[in-house]
N, C-alpha and C positions, 0 to 999 in steps of 0.2 A: 503492500501498499503506499503512494507517496503523497505526502503533506505537501500543500501549495501553501508556499508565504501569503497570505490573505488579508493579513493586518494590513497592509500599506494601498490595499485595497476596496477598505469598507470607508462611503463615503461619510464624512464629517469627521472623522479623526486627525487628519493632515499630520498625519505623520511623514515628517522630512519637509513639511511644507511651511514651517513657522520661519515669520521673517528672521534676518542676521540680527536686527537690534530694535525692538519694538518699541512706537513711539511713545513720550510720555502723555498720560491722560493731562488734559486743560480742563481747568472749572471754567464755568460759565462765567459771565462777569456778575451775576444777581448770585450766585453760589461764593464768588471772591470777594464780596462786600458785605456778605452776612457774616456775624461771630456766634457762638455758642457760648452758653452757660452752664458750665454744670456745677451741681451742691452734690457735695460727697456727703456721705451717709453717716448717721451719728457714731455706728461702728469703726468706720472709716476715721475720722476725728480723734476716736479714742485712741485709737492706734497709734495714730500719729502724736499724740502727746507723749503716749509713753515712749515711744521711738524717739522723740526729740525733737518732732517735726522733718526729719530726715536728711537734716544736713548733714554735712561732711568736709573733710578738710582737704580741697582740691591739690593743695601743693603737697600735702603727704600721699595722696594716690597718686602724681604724678612722680614724685620719689622713689615709689614701688614699685609704678610701671618700668620706671628707667633702672632701677636694679634689677629686676628681672630681665631686661633688655641685654643688661652688661653681664648677667651671671652670678652679680655681688647678692642676689637676693637670699636669704636664711631663713629657713624655717624651724620655729622654737618648738620642735616635736612633744617637749612635754608642756607646751603650753594650749597645743594642739590637743592633748591626749586628754588634760585636765578640763578644757571646753567639752569635749564630744563626752567626755565620763558625765559633767554637771547636765547637758544635755539629757541624755539618756537617765539621768536619776530624776530628771523633772518630769520627762513621759512618762515613766514609769508611778509616779505619785498622782502624775493627771490622769492615768488609765485605773488606776485604783481609788478615787474619788468617785468615777464615774460609773463605777461598777458594783 
């Protein structure tokens, strides 16, 4: 029995017919002039307060990126292990309360 490669012959699939670089979608002038208003849920606002508003030190992030790129970044395995154990303990405590 001979199997024919029929997938390229199926209409609507367009296998191998995709343009090399798709054109970017352009928003209509009406869509560009509109603004959206987003209201965060109370749960999100509470989480944001607990985390500290999501701020971070951009300079520290950049220095860590550079250290990784240069091969100078060192991982403190004891801090990683302590954090992992702390997380597991929190998860176990959370599961025992809900059970």
